[in-house]
PDB file of N, CA, C and O in Angstrom:
ATOM      1  N   MET A   1     -13.321   4.434  19.175  1.00  0.00           N
ATOM      2  CA  MET A   1     -12.342   3.359  19.164  1.00  0.00           C
ATOM      3  C   MET A   1     -11.499   3.419  20.431  1.00  0.00           C
ATOM      4  O   MET A   1     -11.325   4.490  21.013  1.00  0.00           O
ATOM      5  N   PRO A   2     -10.983   2.289  20.856  1.00  0.00           N
ATOM      6  CA  PRO A   2     -10.169   2.273  22.057  1.00  0.00           C
ATOM      7  C   PRO A   2      -8.937   3.164  21.903  1.00  0.00           C
ATOM      8  O   PRO A   2      -8.307   3.196  20.845  1.00  0.00           O
ATOM      9  N   GLY A   3      -8.609   3.877  22.960  1.00  0.00           N
ATOM     10  CA  GLY A   3      -7.403   4.685  22.959  1.00  0.00           C
ATOM     11  C   GLY A   3      -7.523   6.049  22.333  1.00  0.00           C
ATOM     12  O   GLY A   3      -6.550   6.804  22.334  1.00  0.00           O
ATOM     13  N   GLN A   4      -8.680   6.401  21.796  1.00  0.00           N
ATOM     14  CA  GLN A   4      -8.797   7.689  21.116  1.00  0.00           C
ATOM     15  C   GLN A   4      -8.622   8.857  22.081  1.00  0.00           C
ATOM     16  O   GLN A   4      -8.346   9.978  21.653  1.00  0.00           O
ATOM     17  N   HIS A   5      -8.778   8.606  23.365  1.00  0.00           N
ATOM     18  CA  HIS A   5      -8.601   9.650  24.365  1.00  0.00           C
ATOM     19  C   HIS A   5      -7.125   9.925  24.654  1.00  0.00           C
ATOM     20  O   HIS A   5      -6.799  10.944  25.263  1.00  0.00           O
ATOM     21  N   LEU A   6      -6.234   9.037  24.231  1.00  0.00           N
ATOM     22  CA  LEU A   6      -4.812   9.193  24.518  1.00  0.00           C
ATOM     23  C   LEU A   6      -4.189  10.253  23.623  1.00  0.00           C
ATOM     24  O   LEU A   6      -4.498  10.323  22.434  1.00  0.00           O
ATOM     25  N   PRO A   7      -3.310  11.082  24.189  1.00  0.00           N
ATOM     26  CA  PRO A   7      -2.647  12.090  23.362  1.00  0.00           C
ATOM     27  C   PRO A   7      -1.748  11.428  22.319  1.00  0.00           C
ATOM     28  O   PRO A   7      -1.035  10.471  22.620  1.00  0.00           O
ATOM     29  N   GLY A   8      -1.791  11.939  21.111  1.00  0.00           N
ATOM     30  CA  GLY A   8      -0.947  11.424  20.038  1.00  0.00           C
ATOM     31  C   GLY A   8      -1.467  10.178  19.361  1.00  0.00           C
ATOM     32  O   GLY A   8      -0.815   9.658  18.456  1.00  0.00           O
ATOM     33  N   ALA A   9      -2.618   9.682  19.767  1.00  0.00           N
ATOM     34  CA  ALA A   9      -3.183   8.489  19.134  1.00  0.00           C
ATOM     35  C   ALA A   9      -3.788   8.896  17.796  1.00  0.00           C
ATOM     36  O   ALA A   9      -4.730   9.687  17.751  1.00  0.00           O
ATOM     37  N   ASN A  10      -3.253   8.364  16.721  1.00  0.00           N
ATOM     38  CA  ASN A  10      -3.743   8.671  15.380  1.00  0.00           C
ATOM     39  C   ASN A  10      -4.662   7.539  14.946  1.00  0.00           C
ATOM     40  O   ASN A  10      -4.206   6.505  14.456  1.00  0.00           O
ATOM     41  N   GLN A  11      -5.949   7.744  15.129  1.00  0.00           N
ATOM     42  CA  GLN A  11      -6.924   6.697  14.857  1.00  0.00           C
ATOM     43  C   GLN A  11      -7.010   6.346  13.376  1.00  0.00           C
ATOM     44  O   GLN A  11      -7.481   5.265  13.023  1.00  0.00           O
ATOM     45  N   GLU A  12      -6.561   7.248  12.508  1.00  0.00           N
ATOM     46  CA  GLU A  12      -6.619   6.979  11.067  1.00  0.00           C
ATOM     47  C   GLU A  12      -5.858   5.701  10.733  1.00  0.00           C
ATOM     48  O   GLU A  12      -6.297   4.923   9.886  1.00  0.00           O
ATOM     49  N   PHE A  13      -4.722   5.478  11.389  1.00  0.00           N
ATOM     50  CA  PHE A  13      -3.903   4.307  11.094  1.00  0.00           C
ATOM     51  C   PHE A  13      -4.400   3.059  11.811  1.00  0.00           C
ATOM     52  O   PHE A  13      -3.907   1.963  11.545  1.00  0.00           O
ATOM     53  N   ALA A  14      -5.365   3.203  12.713  1.00  0.00           N
ATOM     54  CA  ALA A  14      -5.860   2.053  13.465  1.00  0.00           C
ATOM     55  C   ALA A  14      -7.181   1.524  12.911  1.00  0.00           C
ATOM     56  O   ALA A  14      -7.689   0.521  13.412  1.00  0.00           O
ATOM     57  N   ASP A  15      -7.743   2.162  11.907  1.00  0.00           N
ATOM     58  CA  ASP A  15      -9.016   1.722  11.338  1.00  0.00           C
ATOM     59  C   ASP A  15      -8.779   0.494  10.458  1.00  0.00           C
ATOM     60  O   ASP A  15      -8.188   0.616   9.385  1.00  0.00           O
ATOM     61  N   PRO A  16      -9.227  -0.687  10.891  1.00  0.00           N
ATOM     62  CA  PRO A  16      -8.944  -1.914  10.140  1.00  0.00           C
ATOM     63  C   PRO A  16      -9.467  -1.882   8.704  1.00  0.00           C
ATOM     64  O   PRO A  16      -8.811  -2.397   7.799  1.00  0.00           O
ATOM     65  N   GLU A  17     -10.628  -1.291   8.488  1.00  0.00           N
ATOM     66  CA  GLU A  17     -11.185  -1.243   7.134  1.00  0.00           C
ATOM     67  C   GLU A  17     -10.339  -0.359   6.218  1.00  0.00           C
ATOM     68  O   GLU A  17     -10.135  -0.689   5.050  1.00  0.00           O
ATOM     69  N   ARG A  18      -9.849   0.758   6.746  1.00  0.00           N
ATOM     70  CA  ARG A  18      -9.003   1.645   5.948  1.00  0.00           C
ATOM     71  C   ARG A  18      -7.677   0.956   5.619  1.00  0.00           C
ATOM     72  O   ARG A  18      -7.197   1.018   4.487  1.00  0.00           O
ATOM     73  N   VAL A  19      -7.100   0.303   6.618  1.00  0.00           N
ATOM     74  CA  VAL A  19      -5.827  -0.397   6.407  1.00  0.00           C
ATOM     75  C   VAL A  19      -6.010  -1.497   5.366  1.00  0.00           C
ATOM     76  O   VAL A  19      -5.201  -1.625   4.448  1.00  0.00           O
ATOM     77  N   GLN A  20      -7.064  -2.285   5.505  1.00  0.00           N
ATOM     78  CA  GLN A  20      -7.316  -3.378   4.565  1.00  0.00           C
ATOM     79  C   GLN A  20      -7.540  -2.851   3.153  1.00  0.00           C
ATOM     80  O   GLN A  20      -7.027  -3.422   2.190  1.00  0.00           O
ATOM     81  N   ALA A  21      -8.296  -1.774   3.022  1.00  0.00           N
ATOM     82  CA  ALA A  21      -8.565  -1.210   1.699  1.00  0.00           C
ATOM     83  C   ALA A  21      -7.290  -0.663   1.056  1.00  0.00           C
ATOM     84  O   ALA A  21      -7.063  -0.845  -0.141  1.00  0.00           O
ATOM     85  N   GLU A  22      -6.467   0.003   1.853  1.00  0.00           N
ATOM     86  CA  GLU A  22      -5.229   0.576   1.307  1.00  0.00           C
ATOM     87  C   GLU A  22      -4.253  -0.517   0.872  1.00  0.00           C
ATOM     88  O   GLU A  22      -3.635  -0.412  -0.187  1.00  0.00           O
ATOM     89  N   VAL A  23      -4.114  -1.561   1.685  1.00  0.00           N
ATOM     90  CA  VAL A  23      -3.219  -2.666   1.329  1.00  0.00           C
ATOM     91  C   VAL A  23      -3.759  -3.416   0.112  1.00  0.00           C
ATOM     92  O   VAL A  23      -2.990  -3.797  -0.771  1.00  0.00           O
ATOM     93  N   ALA A  24      -5.060  -3.629   0.061  1.00  0.00           N
ATOM     94  CA  ALA A  24      -5.667  -4.318  -1.085  1.00  0.00           C
ATOM     95  C   ALA A  24      -5.442  -3.530  -2.372  1.00  0.00           C
ATOM     96  O   ALA A  24      -5.161  -4.118  -3.417  1.00  0.00           O
ATOM     97  N   ALA A  25      -5.562  -2.211  -2.306  1.00  0.00           N
ATOM     98  CA  ALA A  25      -5.339  -1.383  -3.494  1.00  0.00           C
ATOM     99  C   ALA A  25      -3.884  -1.473  -3.951  1.00  0.00           C
ATOM    100  O   ALA A  25      -3.610  -1.543  -5.149  1.00  0.00           O
ATOM    101  N   LEU A  26      -2.963  -1.470  -3.005  1.00  0.00           N
ATOM    102  CA  LEU A  26      -1.549  -1.589  -3.363  1.00  0.00           C
ATOM    103  C   LEU A  26      -1.248  -2.958  -3.971  1.00  0.00           C
ATOM    104  O   LEU A  26      -0.517  -3.057  -4.957  1.00  0.00           O
ATOM    105  N   LEU A  27      -1.808  -4.008  -3.383  1.00  0.00           N
ATOM    106  CA  LEU A  27      -1.556  -5.352  -3.911  1.00  0.00           C
ATOM    107  C   LEU A  27      -2.197  -5.556  -5.285  1.00  0.00           C
ATOM    108  O   LEU A  27      -1.695  -6.335  -6.094  1.00  0.00           O
ATOM    109  N   ALA A  28      -3.299  -4.861  -5.549  1.00  0.00           N
ATOM    110  CA  ALA A  28      -3.928  -4.945  -6.869  1.00  0.00           C
ATOM    111  C   ALA A  28      -3.007  -4.373  -7.942  1.00  0.00           C
ATOM    112  O   ALA A  28      -3.054  -4.789  -9.100  1.00  0.00           O
ATOM    113  N   GLU A  29      -2.169  -3.415  -7.548  1.00  0.00           N
ATOM    114  CA  GLU A  29      -1.215  -2.844  -8.496  1.00  0.00           C
ATOM    115  C   GLU A  29      -0.153  -3.849  -8.923  1.00  0.00           C
ATOM    116  O   GLU A  29       0.446  -3.707  -9.989  1.00  0.00           O
ATOM    117  N   LEU A  30       0.081  -4.864  -8.093  1.00  0.00           N
ATOM    118  CA  LEU A  30       1.104  -5.862  -8.437  1.00  0.00           C
ATOM    119  C   LEU A  30       0.764  -6.601  -9.725  1.00  0.00           C
ATOM    120  O   LEU A  30       1.651  -6.927 -10.514  1.00  0.00           O
ATOM    121  N   SER A  31      -0.521  -6.863  -9.932  1.00  0.00           N
ATOM    122  CA  SER A  31      -0.916  -7.609 -11.122  1.00  0.00           C
ATOM    123  C   SER A  31      -1.031  -6.716 -12.343  1.00  0.00           C
ATOM    124  O   SER A  31      -1.060  -7.207 -13.471  1.00  0.00           O
ATOM    125  N   ALA A  32      -1.098  -5.409 -12.130  1.00  0.00           N
ATOM    126  CA  ALA A  32      -1.173  -4.468 -13.255  1.00  0.00           C
ATOM    127  C   ALA A  32       0.235  -4.249 -13.794  1.00  0.00           C
ATOM    128  O   ALA A  32       1.166  -3.999 -13.029  1.00  0.00           O
ATOM    129  N   GLY A  33       0.385  -4.342 -15.098  1.00  0.00           N
ATOM    130  CA  GLY A  33       1.677  -4.104 -15.719  1.00  0.00           C
ATOM    131  C   GLY A  33       1.931  -2.620 -15.902  1.00  0.00           C
ATOM    132  O   GLY A  33       1.010  -1.808 -15.807  1.00  0.00           O
ATOM    133  N   ALA A  34       3.165  -2.272 -16.161  1.00  0.00           N
ATOM    134  CA  ALA A  34       3.511  -0.882 -16.446  1.00  0.00           C
ATOM    135  C   ALA A  34       2.923  -0.502 -17.795  1.00  0.00           C
ATOM    136  O   ALA A  34       2.999  -1.287 -18.740  1.00  0.00           O
ATOM    137  N   PRO A  35       2.336   0.691 -17.907  1.00  0.00           N
ATOM    138  CA  PRO A  35       1.737   1.080 -19.187  1.00  0.00           C
ATOM    139  C   PRO A  35       2.781   1.183 -20.299  1.00  0.00           C
ATOM    140  O   PRO A  35       3.941   1.510 -20.046  1.00  0.00           O
ATOM    141  N   ASN A  36       2.366   0.906 -21.503  1.00  0.00           N
ATOM    142  CA  ASN A  36       3.238   0.970 -22.662  1.00  0.00           C
ATOM    143  C   ASN A  36       3.271   2.411 -23.161  1.00  0.00           C
ATOM    144  O   ASN A  36       2.309   2.855 -23.787  1.00  0.00           O
ATOM    145  N   PRO A  37       4.354   3.160 -22.903  1.00  0.00           N
ATOM    146  CA  PRO A  37       4.394   4.568 -23.277  1.00  0.00           C
ATOM    147  C   PRO A  37       4.289   4.752 -24.786  1.00  0.00           C
ATOM    148  O   PRO A  37       4.935   4.042 -25.557  1.00  0.00           O
ATOM    149  N   GLY A  38       3.477   5.704 -25.191  1.00  0.00           N
ATOM    150  CA  GLY A  38       3.345   6.025 -26.611  1.00  0.00           C
ATOM    151  C   GLY A  38       2.329   5.181 -27.348  1.00  0.00           C
ATOM    152  O   GLY A  38       2.006   5.485 -28.496  1.00  0.00           O
ATOM    153  N   PHE A  39       1.815   4.134 -26.732  1.00  0.00           N
ATOM    154  CA  PHE A  39       0.868   3.256 -27.401  1.00  0.00           C
ATOM    155  C   PHE A  39      -0.327   2.974 -26.489  1.00  0.00           C
ATOM    156  O   PHE A  39      -0.461   1.868 -25.965  1.00  0.00           O
ATOM    157  N   PRO A  40      -1.208   3.986 -26.297  1.00  0.00           N
ATOM    158  CA  PRO A  40      -2.361   3.767 -25.424  1.00  0.00           C
ATOM    159  C   PRO A  40      -3.191   2.587 -25.900  1.00  0.00           C
ATOM    160  O   PRO A  40      -3.441   2.423 -27.094  1.00  0.00           O
ATOM    161  N   GLY A  41      -3.605   1.782 -24.962  1.00  0.00           N
ATOM    162  CA  GLY A  41      -4.430   0.620 -25.284  1.00  0.00           C
ATOM    163  C   GLY A  41      -3.630  -0.591 -25.733  1.00  0.00           C
ATOM    164  O   GLY A  41      -4.181  -1.682 -25.883  1.00  0.00           O
ATOM    165  N   ALA A  42      -2.321  -0.404 -25.948  1.00  0.00           N
ATOM    166  CA  ALA A  42      -1.471  -1.519 -26.371  1.00  0.00           C
ATOM    167  C   ALA A  42      -1.143  -2.382 -25.159  1.00  0.00           C
ATOM    168  O   ALA A  42      -1.312  -1.941 -24.023  1.00  0.00           O
ATOM    169  N   PRO A  43      -0.679  -3.597 -25.385  1.00  0.00           N
ATOM    170  CA  PRO A  43      -0.293  -4.450 -24.257  1.00  0.00           C
ATOM    171  C   PRO A  43       0.754  -3.763 -23.393  1.00  0.00           C
ATOM    172  O   PRO A  43       1.473  -2.877 -23.855  1.00  0.00           O
ATOM    173  N   THR A  44       0.830  -4.176 -22.147  1.00  0.00           N
ATOM    174  CA  THR A  44       1.766  -3.543 -21.234  1.00  0.00           C
ATOM    175  C   THR A  44       3.192  -4.011 -21.476  1.00  0.00           C
ATOM    176  O   THR A  44       3.432  -5.085 -22.029  1.00  0.00           O
ATOM    177  N   VAL A  45       4.119  -3.183 -21.050  1.00  0.00           N
ATOM    178  CA  VAL A  45       5.538  -3.492 -21.177  1.00  0.00           C
ATOM    179  C   VAL A  45       5.963  -4.220 -19.908  1.00  0.00           C
ATOM    180  O   VAL A  45       5.695  -3.742 -18.806  1.00  0.00           O
ATOM    181  N   HIS A  46       6.610  -5.347 -20.044  1.00  0.00           N
ATOM    182  CA  HIS A  46       7.083  -6.089 -18.884  1.00  0.00           C
ATOM    183  C   HIS A  46       8.587  -6.298 -18.991  1.00  0.00           C
ATOM    184  O   HIS A  46       9.053  -7.352 -19.426  1.00  0.00           O
ATOM    185  N   SER A  47       9.333  -5.283 -18.590  1.00  0.00           N
ATOM    186  CA  SER A  47      10.771  -5.413 -18.506  1.00  0.00           C
ATOM    187  C   SER A  47      11.073  -5.989 -17.126  1.00  0.00           C
ATOM    188  O   SER A  47      10.670  -5.418 -16.114  1.00  0.00           O
ATOM    189  N   GLU A  48      11.775  -7.104 -17.082  1.00  0.00           N
ATOM    190  CA  GLU A  48      11.973  -7.790 -15.806  1.00  0.00           C
ATOM    191  C   GLU A  48      12.585  -6.898 -14.743  1.00  0.00           C
ATOM    192  O   GLU A  48      12.113  -6.890 -13.607  1.00  0.00           O
ATOM    193  N   GLY A  49      13.625  -6.146 -15.081  1.00  0.00           N
ATOM    194  CA  GLY A  49      14.276  -5.285 -14.095  1.00  0.00           C
ATOM    195  C   GLY A  49      13.356  -4.199 -13.592  1.00  0.00           C
ATOM    196  O   GLY A  49      13.278  -3.953 -12.388  1.00  0.00           O
ATOM    197  N   THR A  50      12.659  -3.548 -14.500  1.00  0.00           N
ATOM    198  CA  THR A  50      11.741  -2.478 -14.126  1.00  0.00           C
ATOM    199  C   THR A  50      10.575  -3.030 -13.327  1.00  0.00           C
ATOM    200  O   THR A  50      10.152  -2.418 -12.347  1.00  0.00           O
ATOM    201  N   ASP A  51      10.057  -4.163 -13.726  1.00  0.00           N
ATOM    202  CA  ASP A  51       8.916  -4.752 -13.052  1.00  0.00           C
ATOM    203  C   ASP A  51       9.271  -5.161 -11.621  1.00  0.00           C
ATOM    204  O   ASP A  51       8.464  -4.979 -10.710  1.00  0.00           O
ATOM    205  N   ILE A  52      10.441  -5.698 -11.421  1.00  0.00           N
ATOM    206  CA  ILE A  52      10.858  -6.108 -10.078  1.00  0.00           C
ATOM    207  C   ILE A  52      11.003  -4.886  -9.178  1.00  0.00           C
ATOM    208  O   ILE A  52      10.582  -4.922  -8.022  1.00  0.00           O
ATOM    209  N   VAL A  53      11.582  -3.824  -9.682  1.00  0.00           N
ATOM    210  CA  VAL A  53      11.737  -2.594  -8.896  1.00  0.00           C
ATOM    211  C   VAL A  53      10.370  -2.016  -8.555  1.00  0.00           C
ATOM    212  O   VAL A  53      10.139  -1.602  -7.420  1.00  0.00           O
ATOM    213  N   ARG A  54       9.458  -1.984  -9.533  1.00  0.00           N
ATOM    214  CA  ARG A  54       8.106  -1.463  -9.317  1.00  0.00           C
ATOM    215  C   ARG A  54       7.379  -2.297  -8.270  1.00  0.00           C
ATOM    216  O   ARG A  54       6.752  -1.751  -7.362  1.00  0.00           O
ATOM    217  N   ARG A  55       7.461  -3.610  -8.395  1.00  0.00           N
ATOM    218  CA  ARG A  55       6.799  -4.492  -7.431  1.00  0.00           C
ATOM    219  C   ARG A  55       7.397  -4.329  -6.040  1.00  0.00           C
ATOM    220  O   ARG A  55       6.675  -4.346  -5.043  1.00  0.00           O
ATOM    221  N   GLY A  56       8.712  -4.170  -5.973  1.00  0.00           N
ATOM    222  CA  GLY A  56       9.373  -3.960  -4.687  1.00  0.00           C
ATOM    223  C   GLY A  56       8.890  -2.693  -4.000  1.00  0.00           C
ATOM    224  O   GLY A  56       8.673  -2.679  -2.788  1.00  0.00           O
ATOM    225  N   LYS A  57       8.722  -1.628  -4.779  1.00  0.00           N
ATOM    226  CA  LYS A  57       8.240  -0.365  -4.211  1.00  0.00           C
ATOM    227  C   LYS A  57       6.800  -0.493  -3.721  1.00  0.00           C
ATOM    228  O   LYS A  57       6.446   0.052  -2.675  1.00  0.00           O
ATOM    229  N   ILE A  58       5.978  -1.208  -4.470  1.00  0.00           N
ATOM    230  CA  ILE A  58       4.585  -1.406  -4.059  1.00  0.00           C
ATOM    231  C   ILE A  58       4.524  -2.210  -2.763  1.00  0.00           C
ATOM    232  O   ILE A  58       3.775  -1.862  -1.850  1.00  0.00           O
ATOM    233  N   LEU A  59       5.304  -3.275  -2.679  1.00  0.00           N
ATOM    234  CA  LEU A  59       5.321  -4.086  -1.466  1.00  0.00           C
ATOM    235  C   LEU A  59       5.868  -3.290  -0.279  1.00  0.00           C
ATOM    236  O   LEU A  59       5.413  -3.458   0.853  1.00  0.00           O
ATOM    237  N   GLU A  60       6.835  -2.433  -0.542  1.00  0.00           N
ATOM    238  CA  GLU A  60       7.383  -1.578   0.509  1.00  0.00           C
ATOM    239  C   GLU A  60       6.315  -0.615   1.037  1.00  0.00           C
ATOM    240  O   GLU A  60       6.236  -0.372   2.242  1.00  0.00           O
ATOM    241  N   GLN A  61       5.501  -0.072   0.141  1.00  0.00           N
ATOM    242  CA  GLN A  61       4.417   0.816   0.558  1.00  0.00           C
ATOM    243  C   GLN A  61       3.393   0.057   1.400  1.00  0.00           C
ATOM    244  O   GLN A  61       2.944   0.558   2.431  1.00  0.00           O
ATOM    245  N   ALA A  62       3.026  -1.137   0.970  1.00  0.00           N
ATOM    246  CA  ALA A  62       2.070  -1.946   1.727  1.00  0.00           C
ATOM    247  C   ALA A  62       2.628  -2.285   3.104  1.00  0.00           C
ATOM    248  O   ALA A  62       1.904  -2.258   4.099  1.00  0.00           O
ATOM    249  N   HIS A  63       3.905  -2.602   3.155  1.00  0.00           N
ATOM    250  CA  HIS A  63       4.563  -2.897   4.424  1.00  0.00           C
ATOM    251  C   HIS A  63       4.515  -1.680   5.342  1.00  0.00           C
ATOM    252  O   HIS A  63       4.254  -1.822   6.537  1.00  0.00           O
ATOM    253  N   GLU A  64       4.761  -0.500   4.810  1.00  0.00           N
ATOM    254  CA  GLU A  64       4.736   0.722   5.613  1.00  0.00           C
ATOM    255  C   GLU A  64       3.341   0.990   6.178  1.00  0.00           C
ATOM    256  O   GLU A  64       3.213   1.425   7.322  1.00  0.00           O
ATOM    257  N   VAL A  65       2.310   0.739   5.398  1.00  0.00           N
ATOM    258  CA  VAL A  65       0.932   0.902   5.880  1.00  0.00           C
ATOM    259  C   VAL A  65       0.703  -0.025   7.075  1.00  0.00           C
ATOM    260  O   VAL A  65       0.144   0.392   8.089  1.00  0.00           O
ATOM    261  N   LEU A  66       1.128  -1.263   6.954  1.00  0.00           N
ATOM    262  CA  LEU A  66       0.941  -2.231   8.038  1.00  0.00           C
ATOM    263  C   LEU A  66       1.770  -1.872   9.268  1.00  0.00           C
ATOM    264  O   LEU A  66       1.294  -2.014  10.394  1.00  0.00           O
ATOM    265  N   VAL A  67       2.991  -1.414   9.070  1.00  0.00           N
ATOM    266  CA  VAL A  67       3.851  -1.014  10.193  1.00  0.00           C
ATOM    267  C   VAL A  67       3.228   0.162  10.940  1.00  0.00           C
ATOM    268  O   VAL A  67       3.217   0.179  12.170  1.00  0.00           O
ATOM    269  N   GLN A  68       2.711   1.145  10.204  1.00  0.00           N
ATOM    270  CA  GLN A  68       2.072   2.293  10.844  1.00  0.00           C
ATOM    271  C   GLN A  68       0.831   1.859  11.637  1.00  0.00           C
ATOM    272  O   GLN A  68       0.592   2.342  12.744  1.00  0.00           O
ATOM    273  N   ALA A  69       0.064   0.961  11.069  1.00  0.00           N
ATOM    274  CA  ALA A  69      -1.134   0.476  11.757  1.00  0.00           C
ATOM    275  C   ALA A  69      -0.746  -0.268  13.040  1.00  0.00           C
ATOM    276  O   ALA A  69      -1.353  -0.055  14.089  1.00  0.00           O
ATOM    277  N   LEU A  70       0.250  -1.125  12.957  1.00  0.00           N
ATOM    278  CA  LEU A  70       0.689  -1.866  14.144  1.00  0.00           C
ATOM    279  C   LEU A  70       1.264  -0.935  15.204  1.00  0.00           C
ATOM    280  O   LEU A  70       1.014  -1.131  16.393  1.00  0.00           O
ATOM    281  N   ALA A  71       2.020   0.063  14.799  1.00  0.00           N
ATOM    282  CA  ALA A  71       2.582   1.026  15.749  1.00  0.00           C
ATOM    283  C   ALA A  71       1.478   1.797  16.450  1.00  0.00           C
ATOM    284  O   ALA A  71       1.565   2.061  17.649  1.00  0.00           O
ATOM    285  N   THR A  72       0.444   2.159  15.710  1.00  0.00           N
ATOM    286  CA  THR A  72      -0.684   2.889  16.297  1.00  0.00           C
ATOM    287  C   THR A  72      -1.429   2.014  17.286  1.00  0.00           C
ATOM    288  O   THR A  72      -1.757   2.457  18.387  1.00  0.00           O
ATOM    289  N   VAL A  73      -1.696   0.777  16.903  1.00  0.00           N
ATOM    290  CA  VAL A  73      -2.431  -0.146  17.774  1.00  0.00           C
ATOM    291  C   VAL A  73      -1.603  -0.438  19.028  1.00  0.00           C
ATOM    292  O   VAL A  73      -2.163  -0.602  20.112  1.00  0.00           O
ATOM    293  N   ASP A  74      -0.299  -0.502  18.893  1.00  0.00           N
ATOM    294  CA  ASP A  74       0.588  -0.778  20.031  1.00  0.00           C
ATOM    295  C   ASP A  74       0.507   0.342  21.061  1.00  0.00           C
ATOM    296  O   ASP A  74       0.669   0.097  22.257  1.00  0.00           O
ATOM    297  N   LYS A  75       0.255   1.585  20.602  1.00  0.00           N
ATOM    298  CA  LYS A  75       0.168   2.737  21.504  1.00  0.00           C
ATOM    299  C   LYS A  75      -1.173   2.810  22.213  1.00  0.00           C
ATOM    300  O   LYS A  75      -1.295   3.470  23.244  1.00  0.00           O
ATOM    301  N   ILE A  76      -2.180   2.137  21.668  1.00  0.00           N
ATOM    302  CA  ILE A  76      -3.542   2.253  22.213  1.00  0.00           C
ATOM    303  C   ILE A  76      -3.698   1.429  23.461  1.00  0.00           C
ATOM    304  O   ILE A  76      -4.776   1.406  24.055  1.00  0.00           O
TER     305      ILE A  76
END
């Protein structure tokens, strides 16, 4: 890959397929509800406050993956 000869270039964050797969996995979690504790197989619990916080954290993780990828590509 371009730039792999540069010191400090972390190619792991520049692999488009890895970035796409990681972001897709995180976004797939958005549609999954929080498990219903104590009742395996039961419908999921959707508390609005908890769900918003959970979704926010997932989106924050996806954003961080993209920021790291862009920072790596910018160095190449």
